[in-house]
N, C-alpha and C positions, 0 to 999 in steps of 0.2 A: 714600112715606116720608121726612119732613123731614128732612134731613139735612144740618147744617152739617160741614164739615172747617177745622178752623185749619193755617197751617202759618205757617214766615216768623218764627217765633221763634231766639231764641239768643242769646248771653254777646257783651257789647259794653260798650267802655271810656262811664267819664263823657264825657257831649259829643259820642256818636259818635251812630247812625242806624238804625233795621233802618225794614224795611217787612213786617210781618207781614198774611198774605192768608187770607183764606175764600171755600173754594167749597162754592156750596148746592147740592140738586138736590130734587126730590121738589112741590116744590110753583110756580107763577109767581112769579119772582125779582122780576120788575120789578111788581108791585104791591104789596109790602111792604119797609114801612121796616125798617132794619136797626141793628144795635146793635152794641157792641164794651163789655163788661166785663172786667174785670180783678180779680182776688183774691190777695191779699198773704198771705204764710204768717201766719196768725193773727188774718187780719181778714174784715170781710165783702165781699163782691162790689160795685164799685163802677162804674159807671156812667163809661164814657170820654167814648165821644163817638155820635153818631146820627145817621141818612142818614135823608130821606123818601125815599117812592119818584120814580121817575126824576131825584135827586140834587137838589130843589128848594131844597132845607132841608139845614141841617148844625147840631150843637147839638154843643157839647162841656161837660166839666167844665172848672171854674176854672180848675185845675191844669195844665190840659194845654193850655188855650187858649194859640195864639202859636207851640207845637212841636206840636203833632200835627194831620194832615187827613185826615176817613175819606175815604173815591171808590167809587165803585160802576161796574163797566162789565155792564149789564145783557145783555147778547151774551153775556157768559160765564158770567154766574152767580156773578159773583165779587164780593166785599169787599174793600178794602183799609184801611189805616190806615199813615199817611206816620208816624213820627214820627223827629221832631232832638229833639237837645239833650237827651239822656235823663240823667238823671238817676241816685243809687241808689235812689231810693224810690220808681223805675217799677217797679222787681223785680218781679215779681210770674207768672202765671199767664192769658195771655190770652183772652177767648171771644167766639165770633163770638155774636150772638143774634136769634131772629129768634122776633114775635110774630103767630101764623096764628086770628084766632076766639078770642081768648080765651086758647091754649095759648103757651106759651114752649117752645124751644128749643133746644138749645142743642151745640156742640160739646162735643170734648175740650180743648180749647185749646193754645196752646202756650207753654211759656214763654220769657218776656225776662228775663233778667239785667243787669243794669248792674252792672260793678264791671271797678276795678283790678286 
């Protein structure tokens, strides 16, 4: 059973940093690209960042470029999202996603709140 599990969210002041992470199981992690999405209250899911298998390529939404960094550790089946210079508009639930044979798998999400 494919199961992403996110953690590492929290409350941070504007300009601060967080590093949520996602632990996955139930499939061969190193074979698959991984993504982070987020959903703010009342808004649709938004792609935050993606990383290909073996970490050979990454991509980011425009508003995250230069502030967020996605990375992976294939030995630990983990994917990370380093978030710096956080803004109140980054407040959302952040989800880990993997697509396997056209099926999308999601974790339960981790809440990130940016507020003074």
